PDB file with SEQRES, HELIX, SHEET and CRYST1 records, atoms N, CA, C and O in Angstrom:
SEQRES   1 A   84  MET THR VAL GLU ILE TYR SER ASP VAL GLU ASP ASP PHE          
SEQRES   2 A   84  ARG GLY ARG TYR ASN ASN TYR LEU ARG SER MET LYS GLN          
SEQRES   3 A   84  ARG ILE TYR ASP THR TYR LEU GLY TYR ASN GLU LEU GLU          
SEQRES   4 A   84  ASP GLU ARG LYS MET VAL ASN GLN GLN ALA MET ARG THR          
SEQRES   5 A   84  PRO GLY ARG ARG GLY GLU ILE ILE LYS SER GLU GLU ILE          
SEQRES   6 A   84  ASP LYS GLU PHE SER ARG ARG TYR SER GLU HIS LYS LYS          
SEQRES   7 A   84  VAL MET THR TYR SER GLY                                      
HELIX    1 AA1 THR A    2  SER A   23  1                                  22    
HELIX    2 AA2 GLU A   37  ARG A   51  1                                  15    
HELIX    3 AA3 ARG A   56  SER A   83  1                                  28    
CRYST1    1.000    1.000    1.000  90.00  90.00  90.00 P 1           1          
ATOM      1  N   MET A   1     -28.188  21.361  21.688  1.00  0.00           N  
ATOM      2  CA  MET A   1     -28.233  20.092  22.366  1.00  0.00           C  
ATOM      3  C   MET A   1     -29.008  19.048  21.615  1.00  0.00           C  
ATOM      4  O   MET A   1     -28.564  17.911  21.454  1.00  0.00           O  
ATOM      5  N   THR A   2     -30.222  19.464  21.137  1.00  0.00           N  
ATOM      6  CA  THR A   2     -31.078  18.531  20.398  1.00  0.00           C  
ATOM      7  C   THR A   2     -30.471  18.084  19.128  1.00  0.00           C  
ATOM      8  O   THR A   2     -30.603  16.920  18.749  1.00  0.00           O  
ATOM      9  N   VAL A   3     -29.799  18.982  18.446  1.00  0.00           N  
ATOM     10  CA  VAL A   3     -29.094  18.695  17.198  1.00  0.00           C  
ATOM     11  C   VAL A   3     -28.025  17.594  17.382  1.00  0.00           C  
ATOM     12  O   VAL A   3     -27.867  16.685  16.567  1.00  0.00           O  
ATOM     13  N   GLU A   4     -27.287  17.747  18.538  1.00  0.00           N  
ATOM     14  CA  GLU A   4     -26.252  16.748  18.858  1.00  0.00           C  
ATOM     15  C   GLU A   4     -26.868  15.405  19.085  1.00  0.00           C  
ATOM     16  O   GLU A   4     -26.313  14.407  18.625  1.00  0.00           O  
ATOM     17  N   ILE A   5     -27.991  15.318  19.770  1.00  0.00           N  
ATOM     18  CA  ILE A   5     -28.657  14.100  20.020  1.00  0.00           C  
ATOM     19  C   ILE A   5     -29.133  13.409  18.738  1.00  0.00           C  
ATOM     20  O   ILE A   5     -28.933  12.209  18.548  1.00  0.00           O  
ATOM     21  N   TYR A   6     -29.762  14.190  17.873  1.00  0.00           N  
ATOM     22  CA  TYR A   6     -30.184  13.654  16.586  1.00  0.00           C  
ATOM     23  C   TYR A   6     -29.005  13.214  15.744  1.00  0.00           C  
ATOM     24  O   TYR A   6     -29.092  12.211  15.036  1.00  0.00           O  
ATOM     25  N   SER A   7     -27.870  13.967  15.810  1.00  0.00           N  
ATOM     26  CA  SER A   7     -26.705  13.631  15.090  1.00  0.00           C  
ATOM     27  C   SER A   7     -26.096  12.317  15.581  1.00  0.00           C  
ATOM     28  O   SER A   7     -25.664  11.487  14.780  1.00  0.00           O  
ATOM     29  N   ASP A   8     -26.064  12.133  16.916  1.00  0.00           N  
ATOM     30  CA  ASP A   8     -25.579  10.863  17.500  1.00  0.00           C  
ATOM     31  C   ASP A   8     -26.496   9.658  17.048  1.00  0.00           C  
ATOM     32  O   ASP A   8     -26.032   8.587  16.658  1.00  0.00           O  
ATOM     33  N   VAL A   9     -27.740   9.917  17.133  1.00  0.00           N  
ATOM     34  CA  VAL A   9     -28.716   8.840  16.789  1.00  0.00           C  
ATOM     35  C   VAL A   9     -28.559   8.505  15.342  1.00  0.00           C  
ATOM     36  O   VAL A   9     -28.609   7.330  14.977  1.00  0.00           O  
ATOM     37  N   GLU A  10     -28.371   9.481  14.507  1.00  0.00           N  
ATOM     38  CA  GLU A  10     -28.264   9.295  13.046  1.00  0.00           C  
ATOM     39  C   GLU A  10     -26.918   8.565  12.755  1.00  0.00           C  
ATOM     40  O   GLU A  10     -26.900   7.654  11.927  1.00  0.00           O  
ATOM     41  N   ASP A  11     -25.849   8.926  13.386  1.00  0.00           N  
ATOM     42  CA  ASP A  11     -24.557   8.268  13.181  1.00  0.00           C  
ATOM     43  C   ASP A  11     -24.642   6.807  13.633  1.00  0.00           C  
ATOM     44  O   ASP A  11     -24.131   5.912  12.959  1.00  0.00           O  
ATOM     45  N   ASP A  12     -25.286   6.575  14.769  1.00  0.00           N  
ATOM     46  CA  ASP A  12     -25.502   5.234  15.243  1.00  0.00           C  
ATOM     47  C   ASP A  12     -26.277   4.368  14.259  1.00  0.00           C  
ATOM     48  O   ASP A  12     -25.908   3.234  13.951  1.00  0.00           O  
ATOM     49  N   PHE A  13     -27.390   4.971  13.772  1.00  0.00           N  
ATOM     50  CA  PHE A  13     -28.194   4.250  12.767  1.00  0.00           C  
ATOM     51  C   PHE A  13     -27.449   3.932  11.534  1.00  0.00           C  
ATOM     52  O   PHE A  13     -27.516   2.812  11.028  1.00  0.00           O  
ATOM     53  N   ARG A  14     -26.705   4.934  11.015  1.00  0.00           N  
ATOM     54  CA  ARG A  14     -25.878   4.738   9.828  1.00  0.00           C  
ATOM     55  C   ARG A  14     -24.896   3.592  10.066  1.00  0.00           C  
ATOM     56  O   ARG A  14     -24.786   2.691   9.234  1.00  0.00           O  
ATOM     57  N   GLY A  15     -24.206   3.615  11.155  1.00  0.00           N  
ATOM     58  CA  GLY A  15     -23.217   2.560  11.503  1.00  0.00           C  
ATOM     59  C   GLY A  15     -23.832   1.156  11.556  1.00  0.00           C  
ATOM     60  O   GLY A  15     -23.290   0.205  10.992  1.00  0.00           O  
ATOM     61  N   ARG A  16     -24.922   1.053  12.213  1.00  0.00           N  
ATOM     62  CA  ARG A  16     -25.629  -0.250  12.345  1.00  0.00           C  
ATOM     63  C   ARG A  16     -26.135  -0.725  10.969  1.00  0.00           C  
ATOM     64  O   ARG A  16     -26.017  -1.903  10.634  1.00  0.00           O  
ATOM     65  N   TYR A  17     -26.673   0.161  10.215  1.00  0.00           N  
ATOM     66  CA  TYR A  17     -27.273  -0.202   8.862  1.00  0.00           C  
ATOM     67  C   TYR A  17     -26.128  -0.540   7.904  1.00  0.00           C  
ATOM     68  O   TYR A  17     -26.268  -1.426   7.062  1.00  0.00           O  
ATOM     69  N   ASN A  18     -25.005   0.159   8.028  1.00  0.00           N  
ATOM     70  CA  ASN A  18     -23.881  -0.125   7.164  1.00  0.00           C  
ATOM     71  C   ASN A  18     -23.365  -1.555   7.432  1.00  0.00           C  
ATOM     72  O   ASN A  18     -23.079  -2.318   6.509  1.00  0.00           O  
ATOM     73  N   ASN A  19     -23.260  -1.880   8.715  1.00  0.00           N  
ATOM     74  CA  ASN A  19     -22.857  -3.265   9.067  1.00  0.00           C  
ATOM     75  C   ASN A  19     -23.792  -4.312   8.493  1.00  0.00           C  
ATOM     76  O   ASN A  19     -23.373  -5.337   7.956  1.00  0.00           O  
ATOM     77  N   TYR A  20     -25.064  -4.017   8.626  1.00  0.00           N  
ATOM     78  CA  TYR A  20     -26.102  -4.918   8.097  1.00  0.00           C  
ATOM     79  C   TYR A  20     -25.918  -5.093   6.500  1.00  0.00           C  
ATOM     80  O   TYR A  20     -25.995  -6.195   5.957  1.00  0.00           O  
ATOM     81  N   LEU A  21     -25.677  -3.940   5.837  1.00  0.00           N  
ATOM     82  CA  LEU A  21     -25.518  -4.042   4.417  1.00  0.00           C  
ATOM     83  C   LEU A  21     -24.267  -4.817   3.986  1.00  0.00           C  
ATOM     84  O   LEU A  21     -24.268  -5.462   2.937  1.00  0.00           O  
ATOM     85  N   ARG A  22     -23.226  -4.755   4.774  1.00  0.00           N  
ATOM     86  CA  ARG A  22     -21.986  -5.473   4.460  1.00  0.00           C  
ATOM     87  C   ARG A  22     -22.208  -6.954   4.569  1.00  0.00           C  
ATOM     88  O   ARG A  22     -21.512  -7.726   3.909  1.00  0.00           O  
ATOM     89  N   SER A  23     -23.137  -7.373   5.363  1.00  0.00           N  
ATOM     90  CA  SER A  23     -23.410  -8.802   5.564  1.00  0.00           C  
ATOM     91  C   SER A  23     -24.215  -9.363   4.345  1.00  0.00           C  
ATOM     92  O   SER A  23     -24.315 -10.579   4.181  1.00  0.00           O  
ATOM     93  N   MET A  24     -24.764  -8.499   3.532  1.00  0.00           N  
ATOM     94  CA  MET A  24     -25.601  -8.994   2.438  1.00  0.00           C  
ATOM     95  C   MET A  24     -24.723  -9.423   1.258  1.00  0.00           C  
ATOM     96  O   MET A  24     -23.623  -8.914   1.043  1.00  0.00           O  
ATOM     97  N   LYS A  25     -25.268 -10.385   0.507  1.00  0.00           N  
ATOM     98  CA  LYS A  25     -24.576 -10.893  -0.722  1.00  0.00           C  
ATOM     99  C   LYS A  25     -25.105 -10.206  -1.956  1.00  0.00           C  
ATOM    100  O   LYS A  25     -26.292  -9.891  -2.041  1.00  0.00           O  
ATOM    101  N   GLN A  26     -24.257  -9.981  -2.879  1.00  0.00           N  
ATOM    102  CA  GLN A  26     -24.641  -9.306  -4.122  1.00  0.00           C  
ATOM    103  C   GLN A  26     -23.661  -9.732  -5.278  1.00  0.00           C  
ATOM    104  O   GLN A  26     -22.446  -9.773  -5.085  1.00  0.00           O  
ATOM    105  N   ARG A  27     -24.215 -10.036  -6.439  1.00  0.00           N  
ATOM    106  CA  ARG A  27     -23.354 -10.314  -7.508  1.00  0.00           C  
ATOM    107  C   ARG A  27     -22.831  -9.000  -8.062  1.00  0.00           C  
ATOM    108  O   ARG A  27     -23.549  -8.003  -7.986  1.00  0.00           O  
ATOM    109  N   ILE A  28     -21.648  -8.936  -8.604  1.00  0.00           N  
ATOM    110  CA  ILE A  28     -21.013  -7.666  -8.940  1.00  0.00           C  
ATOM    111  C   ILE A  28     -21.361  -7.264 -10.447  1.00  0.00           C  
ATOM    112  O   ILE A  28     -21.764  -6.131 -10.710  1.00  0.00           O  
ATOM    113  N   TYR A  29     -21.202  -8.158 -11.332  1.00  0.00           N  
ATOM    114  CA  TYR A  29     -21.388  -7.808 -12.736  1.00  0.00           C  
ATOM    115  C   TYR A  29     -22.532  -8.542 -13.314  1.00  0.00           C  
ATOM    116  O   TYR A  29     -23.354  -9.070 -12.565  1.00  0.00           O  
ATOM    117  N   ASP A  30     -22.641  -8.611 -14.641  1.00  0.00           N  
ATOM    118  CA  ASP A  30     -23.843  -9.085 -15.325  1.00  0.00           C  
ATOM    119  C   ASP A  30     -23.942 -10.637 -15.364  1.00  0.00           C  
ATOM    120  O   ASP A  30     -24.305 -11.226 -16.382  1.00  0.00           O  
ATOM    121  N   THR A  31     -23.627 -11.231 -14.286  1.00  0.00           N  
ATOM    122  CA  THR A  31     -23.832 -12.709 -14.220  1.00  0.00           C  
ATOM    123  C   THR A  31     -25.184 -12.868 -13.604  1.00  0.00           C  
ATOM    124  O   THR A  31     -25.593 -12.073 -12.757  1.00  0.00           O  
ATOM    125  N   TYR A  32     -25.875 -13.886 -14.021  1.00  0.00           N  
ATOM    126  CA  TYR A  32     -27.182 -14.172 -13.460  1.00  0.00           C  
ATOM    127  C   TYR A  32     -27.126 -15.195 -12.393  1.00  0.00           C  
ATOM    128  O   TYR A  32     -28.153 -15.648 -11.888  1.00  0.00           O  
ATOM    129  N   LEU A  33     -25.903 -15.574 -12.035  1.00  0.00           N  
ATOM    130  CA  LEU A  33     -25.745 -16.482 -10.886  1.00  0.00           C  
ATOM    131  C   LEU A  33     -25.428 -15.746  -9.606  1.00  0.00           C  
ATOM    132  O   LEU A  33     -24.713 -14.744  -9.644  1.00  0.00           O  
ATOM    133  N   GLY A  34     -25.903 -16.176  -8.540  1.00  0.00           N  
ATOM    134  CA  GLY A  34     -25.564 -15.545  -7.286  1.00  0.00           C  
ATOM    135  C   GLY A  34     -26.731 -14.910  -6.633  1.00  0.00           C  
ATOM    136  O   GLY A  34     -27.876 -15.113  -7.035  1.00  0.00           O  
ATOM    137  N   TYR A  35     -26.446 -14.129  -5.610  1.00  0.00           N  
ATOM    138  CA  TYR A  35     -27.396 -13.501  -4.793  1.00  0.00           C  
ATOM    139  C   TYR A  35     -27.638 -12.031  -5.182  1.00  0.00           C  
ATOM    140  O   TYR A  35     -26.807 -11.378  -5.814  1.00  0.00           O  
ATOM    141  N   ASN A  36     -28.793 -11.561  -4.779  1.00  0.00           N  
ATOM    142  CA  ASN A  36     -29.186 -10.151  -5.107  1.00  0.00           C  
ATOM    143  C   ASN A  36     -29.729  -9.507  -3.866  1.00  0.00           C  
ATOM    144  O   ASN A  36     -30.614  -8.657  -3.967  1.00  0.00           O  
ATOM    145  N   GLU A  37     -29.241  -9.869  -2.686  1.00  0.00           N  
ATOM    146  CA  GLU A  37     -29.826  -9.373  -1.430  1.00  0.00           C  
ATOM    147  C   GLU A  37     -29.723  -7.844  -1.388  1.00  0.00           C  
ATOM    148  O   GLU A  37     -30.689  -7.158  -1.053  1.00  0.00           O  
ATOM    149  N   LEU A  38     -28.549  -7.325  -1.729  1.00  0.00           N  
ATOM    150  CA  LEU A  38     -28.362  -5.833  -1.663  1.00  0.00           C  
ATOM    151  C   LEU A  38     -29.338  -5.106  -2.661  1.00  0.00           C  
ATOM    152  O   LEU A  38     -29.947  -4.096  -2.308  1.00  0.00           O  
ATOM    153  N   GLU A  39     -29.459  -5.603  -3.814  1.00  0.00           N  
ATOM    154  CA  GLU A  39     -30.393  -5.030  -4.824  1.00  0.00           C  
ATOM    155  C   GLU A  39     -31.828  -5.135  -4.338  1.00  0.00           C  
ATOM    156  O   GLU A  39     -32.612  -4.205  -4.526  1.00  0.00           O  
ATOM    157  N   ASP A  40     -32.179  -6.238  -3.723  1.00  0.00           N  
ATOM    158  CA  ASP A  40     -33.540  -6.403  -3.194  1.00  0.00           C  
ATOM    159  C   ASP A  40     -33.807  -5.364  -2.080  1.00  0.00           C  
ATOM    160  O   ASP A  40     -34.901  -4.806  -1.997  1.00  0.00           O  
ATOM    161  N   GLU A  41     -32.775  -5.108  -1.212  1.00  0.00           N  
ATOM    162  CA  GLU A  41     -32.897  -4.171  -0.159  1.00  0.00           C  
ATOM    163  C   GLU A  41     -33.113  -2.756  -0.753  1.00  0.00           C  
ATOM    164  O   GLU A  41     -33.903  -1.983  -0.211  1.00  0.00           O  
ATOM    165  N   ARG A  42     -32.418  -2.412  -1.860  1.00  0.00           N  
ATOM    166  CA  ARG A  42     -32.525  -1.145  -2.480  1.00  0.00           C  
ATOM    167  C   ARG A  42     -33.990  -1.004  -3.021  1.00  0.00           C  
ATOM    168  O   ARG A  42     -34.617   0.042  -2.858  1.00  0.00           O  
ATOM    169  N   LYS A  43     -34.466  -1.990  -3.611  1.00  0.00           N  
ATOM    170  CA  LYS A  43     -35.903  -1.942  -4.147  1.00  0.00           C  
ATOM    171  C   LYS A  43     -36.844  -1.741  -3.025  1.00  0.00           C  
ATOM    172  O   LYS A  43     -37.740  -0.905  -3.139  1.00  0.00           O  
ATOM    173  N   MET A  44     -36.705  -2.465  -1.919  1.00  0.00           N  
ATOM    174  CA  MET A  44     -37.614  -2.334  -0.771  1.00  0.00           C  
ATOM    175  C   MET A  44     -37.612  -0.966  -0.209  1.00  0.00           C  
ATOM    176  O   MET A  44     -38.665  -0.408   0.102  1.00  0.00           O  
ATOM    177  N   VAL A  45     -36.390  -0.385  -0.065  1.00  0.00           N  
ATOM    178  CA  VAL A  45     -36.252   1.063   0.508  1.00  0.00           C  
ATOM    179  C   VAL A  45     -36.893   2.022  -0.489  1.00  0.00           C  
ATOM    180  O   VAL A  45     -37.635   2.917  -0.084  1.00  0.00           O  
ATOM    181  N   ASN A  46     -36.625   1.856  -1.783  1.00  0.00           N  
ATOM    182  CA  ASN A  46     -37.257   2.810  -2.731  1.00  0.00           C  
ATOM    183  C   ASN A  46     -38.792   2.745  -2.745  1.00  0.00           C  
ATOM    184  O   ASN A  46     -39.469   3.766  -2.865  1.00  0.00           O  
ATOM    185  N   GLN A  47     -39.329   1.503  -2.618  1.00  0.00           N  
ATOM    186  CA  GLN A  47     -40.800   1.374  -2.541  1.00  0.00           C  
ATOM    187  C   GLN A  47     -41.356   2.043  -1.303  1.00  0.00           C  
ATOM    188  O   GLN A  47     -42.400   2.694  -1.347  1.00  0.00           O  
ATOM    189  N   GLN A  48     -40.617   1.867  -0.153  1.00  0.00           N  
ATOM    190  CA  GLN A  48     -41.074   2.451   1.093  1.00  0.00           C  
ATOM    191  C   GLN A  48     -41.003   3.987   0.997  1.00  0.00           C  
ATOM    192  O   GLN A  48     -41.881   4.686   1.503  1.00  0.00           O  
ATOM    193  N   ALA A  49     -39.970   4.490   0.358  1.00  0.00           N  
ATOM    194  CA  ALA A  49     -39.807   5.943   0.187  1.00  0.00           C  
ATOM    195  C   ALA A  49     -40.896   6.526  -0.685  1.00  0.00           C  
ATOM    196  O   ALA A  49     -41.264   7.687  -0.506  1.00  0.00           O  
ATOM    197  N   MET A  50     -41.438   5.738  -1.646  1.00  0.00           N  
ATOM    198  CA  MET A  50     -42.519   6.248  -2.464  1.00  0.00           C  
ATOM    199  C   MET A  50     -43.780   6.292  -1.650  1.00  0.00           C  
ATOM    200  O   MET A  50     -44.610   7.185  -1.822  1.00  0.00           O  
ATOM    201  N   ARG A  51     -43.931   5.337  -0.765  1.00  0.00           N  
ATOM    202  CA  ARG A  51     -45.181   5.319   0.065  1.00  0.00           C  
ATOM    203  C   ARG A  51     -45.266   6.433   1.100  1.00  0.00           C  
ATOM    204  O   ARG A  51     -46.308   7.039   1.350  1.00  0.00           O  
ATOM    205  N   THR A  52     -44.045   6.664   1.704  1.00  0.00           N  
ATOM    206  CA  THR A  52     -43.935   7.672   2.722  1.00  0.00           C  
ATOM    207  C   THR A  52     -42.779   8.643   2.425  1.00  0.00           C  
ATOM    208  O   THR A  52     -41.718   8.547   3.042  1.00  0.00           O  
ATOM    209  N   PRO A  53     -42.977   9.541   1.517  1.00  0.00           N  
ATOM    210  CA  PRO A  53     -41.855  10.434   1.060  1.00  0.00           C  
ATOM    211  C   PRO A  53     -41.385  11.361   2.209  1.00  0.00           C  
ATOM    212  O   PRO A  53     -42.148  11.738   3.098  1.00  0.00           O  
ATOM    213  N   GLY A  54     -40.102  11.696   2.132  1.00  0.00           N  
ATOM    214  CA  GLY A  54     -39.599  12.607   3.105  1.00  0.00           C  
ATOM    215  C   GLY A  54     -39.107  12.041   4.422  1.00  0.00           C  
ATOM    216  O   GLY A  54     -38.577  12.799   5.236  1.00  0.00           O  
ATOM    217  N   ARG A  55     -39.254  10.743   4.676  1.00  0.00           N  
ATOM    218  CA  ARG A  55     -38.774  10.208   5.899  1.00  0.00           C  
ATOM    219  C   ARG A  55     -37.287  10.076   5.916  1.00  0.00           C  
ATOM    220  O   ARG A  55     -36.692   9.520   4.993  1.00  0.00           O  
ATOM    221  N   ARG A  56     -36.659  10.597   6.991  1.00  0.00           N  
ATOM    222  CA  ARG A  56     -35.205  10.581   7.071  1.00  0.00           C  
ATOM    223  C   ARG A  56     -34.592   9.202   7.041  1.00  0.00           C  
ATOM    224  O   ARG A  56     -33.482   9.049   6.531  1.00  0.00           O  
ATOM    225  N   GLY A  57     -35.275   8.170   7.573  1.00  0.00           N  
ATOM    226  CA  GLY A  57     -34.731   6.837   7.655  1.00  0.00           C  
ATOM    227  C   GLY A  57     -34.535   6.270   6.287  1.00  0.00           C  
ATOM    228  O   GLY A  57     -33.511   5.635   6.033  1.00  0.00           O  
ATOM    229  N   GLU A  58     -35.500   6.475   5.363  1.00  0.00           N  
ATOM    230  CA  GLU A  58     -35.380   5.964   4.000  1.00  0.00           C  
ATOM    231  C   GLU A  58     -34.289   6.710   3.200  1.00  0.00           C  
ATOM    232  O   GLU A  58     -33.617   6.128   2.348  1.00  0.00           O  
ATOM    233  N   ILE A  59     -34.139   7.975   3.491  1.00  0.00           N  
ATOM    234  CA  ILE A  59     -33.137   8.773   2.844  1.00  0.00           C  
ATOM    235  C   ILE A  59     -31.711   8.237   3.267  1.00  0.00           C  
ATOM    236  O   ILE A  59     -30.828   8.063   2.427  1.00  0.00           O  
ATOM    237  N   ILE A  60     -31.541   7.999   4.538  1.00  0.00           N  
ATOM    238  CA  ILE A  60     -30.284   7.505   5.045  1.00  0.00           C  
ATOM    239  C   ILE A  60     -30.062   6.139   4.519  1.00  0.00           C  
ATOM    240  O   ILE A  60     -28.939   5.826   4.123  1.00  0.00           O  
ATOM    241  N   LYS A  61     -31.034   5.313   4.486  1.00  0.00           N  
ATOM    242  CA  LYS A  61     -30.842   3.931   3.943  1.00  0.00           C  
ATOM    243  C   LYS A  61     -30.416   3.968   2.494  1.00  0.00           C  
ATOM    244  O   LYS A  61     -29.516   3.238   2.080  1.00  0.00           O  
ATOM    245  N   SER A  62     -31.051   4.802   1.746  1.00  0.00           N  
ATOM    246  CA  SER A  62     -30.737   4.906   0.300  1.00  0.00           C  
ATOM    247  C   SER A  62     -29.238   5.379   0.092  1.00  0.00           C  
ATOM    248  O   SER A  62     -28.493   4.873  -0.748  1.00  0.00           O  
ATOM    249  N   GLU A  63     -28.876   6.410   0.956  1.00  0.00           N  
ATOM    250  CA  GLU A  63     -27.478   6.872   0.838  1.00  0.00           C  
ATOM    251  C   GLU A  63     -26.505   5.797   1.210  1.00  0.00           C  
ATOM    252  O   GLU A  63     -25.470   5.656   0.559  1.00  0.00           O  
ATOM    253  N   GLU A  64     -26.796   5.035   2.231  1.00  0.00           N  
ATOM    254  CA  GLU A  64     -25.861   3.977   2.684  1.00  0.00           C  
ATOM    255  C   GLU A  64     -25.780   2.784   1.668  1.00  0.00           C  
ATOM    256  O   GLU A  64     -24.733   2.160   1.496  1.00  0.00           O  
ATOM    257  N   ILE A  65     -26.943   2.506   1.007  1.00  0.00           N  
ATOM    258  CA  ILE A  65     -26.918   1.470  -0.029  1.00  0.00           C  
ATOM    259  C   ILE A  65     -26.060   1.943  -1.197  1.00  0.00           C  
ATOM    260  O   ILE A  65     -25.278   1.173  -1.754  1.00  0.00           O  
ATOM    261  N   ASP A  66     -26.208   3.191  -1.556  1.00  0.00           N  
ATOM    262  CA  ASP A  66     -25.355   3.716  -2.684  1.00  0.00           C  
ATOM    263  C   ASP A  66     -23.869   3.587  -2.315  1.00  0.00           C  
ATOM    264  O   ASP A  66     -23.040   3.181  -3.130  1.00  0.00           O  
ATOM    265  N   LYS A  67     -23.551   3.957  -1.015  1.00  0.00           N  
ATOM    266  CA  LYS A  67     -22.137   3.884  -0.627  1.00  0.00           C  
ATOM    267  C   LYS A  67     -21.628   2.465  -0.686  1.00  0.00           C  
ATOM    268  O   LYS A  67     -20.486   2.233  -1.084  1.00  0.00           O  
ATOM    269  N   GLU A  68     -22.467   1.491  -0.290  1.00  0.00           N  
ATOM    270  CA  GLU A  68     -22.031   0.123  -0.213  1.00  0.00           C  
ATOM    271  C   GLU A  68     -21.807  -0.394  -1.630  1.00  0.00           C  
ATOM    272  O   GLU A  68     -20.829  -1.102  -1.871  1.00  0.00           O  
ATOM    273  N   PHE A  69     -22.698  -0.055  -2.587  1.00  0.00           N  
ATOM    274  CA  PHE A  69     -22.510  -0.450  -3.990  1.00  0.00           C  
ATOM    275  C   PHE A  69     -21.197   0.137  -4.515  1.00  0.00           C  
ATOM    276  O   PHE A  69     -20.415  -0.532  -5.190  1.00  0.00           O  
ATOM    277  N   SER A  70     -20.984   1.426  -4.175  1.00  0.00           N  
ATOM    278  CA  SER A  70     -19.698   2.076  -4.640  1.00  0.00           C  
ATOM    279  C   SER A  70     -18.522   1.396  -4.069  1.00  0.00           C  
ATOM    280  O   SER A  70     -17.548   1.164  -4.785  1.00  0.00           O  
ATOM    281  N   ARG A  71     -18.550   1.049  -2.780  1.00  0.00           N  
ATOM    282  CA  ARG A  71     -17.440   0.379  -2.072  1.00  0.00           C  
ATOM    283  C   ARG A  71     -17.177  -0.964  -2.763  1.00  0.00           C  
ATOM    284  O   ARG A  71     -16.027  -1.297  -3.052  1.00  0.00           O  
ATOM    285  N   ARG A  72     -18.207  -1.711  -3.020  1.00  0.00           N  
ATOM    286  CA  ARG A  72     -18.027  -3.075  -3.599  1.00  0.00           C  
ATOM    287  C   ARG A  72     -17.481  -2.938  -5.021  1.00  0.00           C  
ATOM    288  O   ARG A  72     -16.613  -3.704  -5.440  1.00  0.00           O  
ATOM    289  N   TYR A  73     -17.996  -1.964  -5.749  1.00  0.00           N  
ATOM    290  CA  TYR A  73     -17.553  -1.807  -7.179  1.00  0.00           C  
ATOM    291  C   TYR A  73     -16.111  -1.443  -7.166  1.00  0.00           C  
ATOM    292  O   TYR A  73     -15.336  -2.022  -7.927  1.00  0.00           O  
ATOM    293  N   SER A  74     -15.687  -0.478  -6.312  1.00  0.00           N  
ATOM    294  CA  SER A  74     -14.249  -0.095  -6.309  1.00  0.00           C  
ATOM    295  C   SER A  74     -13.377  -1.240  -5.871  1.00  0.00           C  
ATOM    296  O   SER A  74     -12.309  -1.451  -6.447  1.00  0.00           O  
ATOM    297  N   GLU A  75     -13.808  -2.010  -4.838  1.00  0.00           N  
ATOM    298  CA  GLU A  75     -13.012  -3.164  -4.430  1.00  0.00           C  
ATOM    299  C   GLU A  75     -12.878  -4.183  -5.610  1.00  0.00           C  
ATOM    300  O   GLU A  75     -11.794  -4.715  -5.848  1.00  0.00           O  
ATOM    301  N   HIS A  76     -13.980  -4.438  -6.327  1.00  0.00           N  
ATOM    302  CA  HIS A  76     -13.889  -5.351  -7.423  1.00  0.00           C  
ATOM    303  C   HIS A  76     -12.985  -4.838  -8.524  1.00  0.00           C  
ATOM    304  O   HIS A  76     -12.240  -5.596  -9.145  1.00  0.00           O  
ATOM    305  N   LYS A  77     -13.064  -3.514  -8.758  1.00  0.00           N  
ATOM    306  CA  LYS A  77     -12.173  -2.865  -9.715  1.00  0.00           C  
ATOM    307  C   LYS A  77     -10.715  -3.059  -9.387  1.00  0.00           C  
ATOM    308  O   LYS A  77      -9.903  -3.399 -10.248  1.00  0.00           O  
ATOM    309  N   LYS A  78     -10.388  -2.831  -8.098  1.00  0.00           N  
ATOM    310  CA  LYS A  78      -8.995  -3.036  -7.664  1.00  0.00           C  
ATOM    311  C   LYS A  78      -8.494  -4.474  -7.820  1.00  0.00           C  
ATOM    312  O   LYS A  78      -7.349  -4.722  -8.196  1.00  0.00           O  
ATOM    313  N   VAL A  79      -9.385  -5.397  -7.520  1.00  0.00           N  
ATOM    314  CA  VAL A  79      -9.056  -6.823  -7.643  1.00  0.00           C  
ATOM    315  C   VAL A  79      -8.784  -7.167  -9.150  1.00  0.00           C  
ATOM    316  O   VAL A  79      -7.823  -7.853  -9.495  1.00  0.00           O  
ATOM    317  N   MET A  80      -9.670  -6.658  -9.991  1.00  0.00           N  
ATOM    318  CA  MET A  80      -9.488  -6.915 -11.417  1.00  0.00           C  
ATOM    319  C   MET A  80      -8.235  -6.265 -12.014  1.00  0.00           C  
ATOM    320  O   MET A  80      -7.611  -6.799 -12.931  1.00  0.00           O  
ATOM    321  N   THR A  81      -7.887  -5.089 -11.461  1.00  0.00           N  
ATOM    322  CA  THR A  81      -6.709  -4.372 -11.934  1.00  0.00           C  
ATOM    323  C   THR A  81      -5.420  -5.071 -11.510  1.00  0.00           C  
ATOM    324  O   THR A  81      -4.469  -5.147 -12.288  1.00  0.00           O  
ATOM    325  N   TYR A  82      -5.384  -5.584 -10.269  1.00  0.00           N  
ATOM    326  CA  TYR A  82      -4.203  -6.313  -9.801  1.00  0.00           C  
ATOM    327  C   TYR A  82      -4.048  -7.675 -10.362  1.00  0.00           C  
ATOM    328  O   TYR A  82      -2.929  -8.145 -10.564  1.00  0.00           O  
ATOM    329  N   SER A  83      -5.131  -8.316 -10.617  1.00  0.00           N  
ATOM    330  CA  SER A  83      -5.064  -9.678 -11.124  1.00  0.00           C  
ATOM    331  C   SER A  83      -4.905  -9.761 -12.660  1.00  0.00           C  
ATOM    332  O   SER A  83      -4.471 -10.789 -13.179  1.00  0.00           O  
ATOM    333  N   GLY A  84      -5.241  -8.730 -13.350  1.00  0.00           N  
ATOM    334  CA  GLY A  84      -5.303  -8.726 -14.800  1.00  0.00           C  
ATOM    335  C   GLY A  84      -4.136  -8.101 -15.352  1.00  0.00           C  
ATOM    336  O   GLY A  84      -4.007  -8.003 -16.572  1.00  0.00           O  
TER     337      GLY A  84                                                      
END                                                                             
């Protein structure tokens, strides 16, 4: 029963954090123009994880940030493949 509650809470947290990450702006390639909100969030999460290692929240955040970068990279790759 407790495992299910934690699982539901974790799934809810992942969903809300994923929506939050999708709203952030990030430049895709090596241009120095644009926003770096997603990269800044990654740095902040990594710094917090160094201060308090082993916290599940930071681990989940780090995983979700990696997924969001992968999603954006693959979307950008598809656009470049179809347009080029």
